[in-house]
C-alpha positions, 0 to 999 in steps of 0.5 A: 076175435071178431069185433062184436066180441071184441066190444061183448068183452069191452062192455063186460069190462066197463060194467065191473069197473062202473060197479067197482068190482076191480081192485084198485090195482088194477084199474089202471090196466083195466082202462087201458084194455078198454081203450084198446078194445074199444077205440082204433089203434094208434099207430105212429110212423117215425124215421129219417127224411125220405125213408118211406113214411108217407107211403107207409102211411098211405098204405095203412089208411088205404088212400093216397092222403099224403103226397110227395114234395111237401114240407109238412109238420106232424100229421095225425089222421083219424076217422071223421064222418065227413072230410076235414083239416085243422091246422094248428099254427106256431102261435097256438091258433088253429085254422079249420078246412073243409078238406086237406091239401097238401099244397095248401096246408104246406103254405100255411107252415102249421106246427100240427095238422089233424086230418079227418077221413071217412076211410075204413082202415080209420075205424081200426087204427089212427095213424100220425106221421110224427116229423123229427126235427134236425136238433137233438132237443126237438127230437127229445120233445117229439118223442116224448109228445108222441110216447103217450099217444102211441101204442105201435110205433113204426120205424121206417128204414133202409139201413138203420145206421148209427144215427138212427139208433142213436135217435131211435135210443131216445124214445121212451121205453113204453114206446120201444117195448111195442114197435116194429122196424120197417125195412121200407122200399124193399122193392128198391132195395131188391132191385139194387141187390142190398135187401138182404144186406140191409135186413141182416144189418137191421137183424143184428142192430135192432133187437129192441123191436117187436118184429122186423119187416121188409114192406116193398111199400110201392108195390103193396100201394099198387095192390089197392085197385082203382075200384077199390078191391085189392089184389091179395097176391101183390099185398102178401109179395110185398110184405104188406098184408104181414105188416097190417096182420101184425098191427091188427093181433094188437087188439086181439092180444088186448082181448086175450090179457082180459080173459086172464084178467 
């Protein structure tokens, strides 16, 4: 559904809600649908260290924002008219920066980072890269924090082994109901001949995911040319286009739900 039609549907729903024309029992669903129709889809990217999370985030937002080699906490990237960054420190105080520089932010050792950028993709999605601590209680708190802030969860993996399965089993059911398993670094796995093995393992052990999608993340990011245009064939071959299309179907699905409301 085109953006204009989506906004029209959202306006109809808001009008019914404001005038008390919806049954009380359907009000919560109406509010959730209005959010889905008018606000960016909230994505949470998670997974073990070195699983390709940051590269996937860069692919989704259409710019290289998260660089390798810097230890960062949970990072949220949203639309903003001008670039800015807010770092929440361990004591709860905030530091505001006019731009995001990974090295500068990492040196502050913040507990949470919110980045605002005027990237077109961020009008449709917001992306959180969730940092999972090494201790079980820390993981539980991180997943509990993320659950109400997540409309689509993306678990990045190459093997989805036992340790990852145990972590994922602790996620809230609402998060697991709308989750994709993304086999990242599919180009590297294909080169060393283990991609099919990884996909087979994922398919036999990942029945709690809505989609299992292989993405050659490096190839997908490289499909974005320096002049801003996209090599669509390369993006398709990489699996990146299928992932983006699956994500954007969420808003269309919300519109179809409203038609049956």
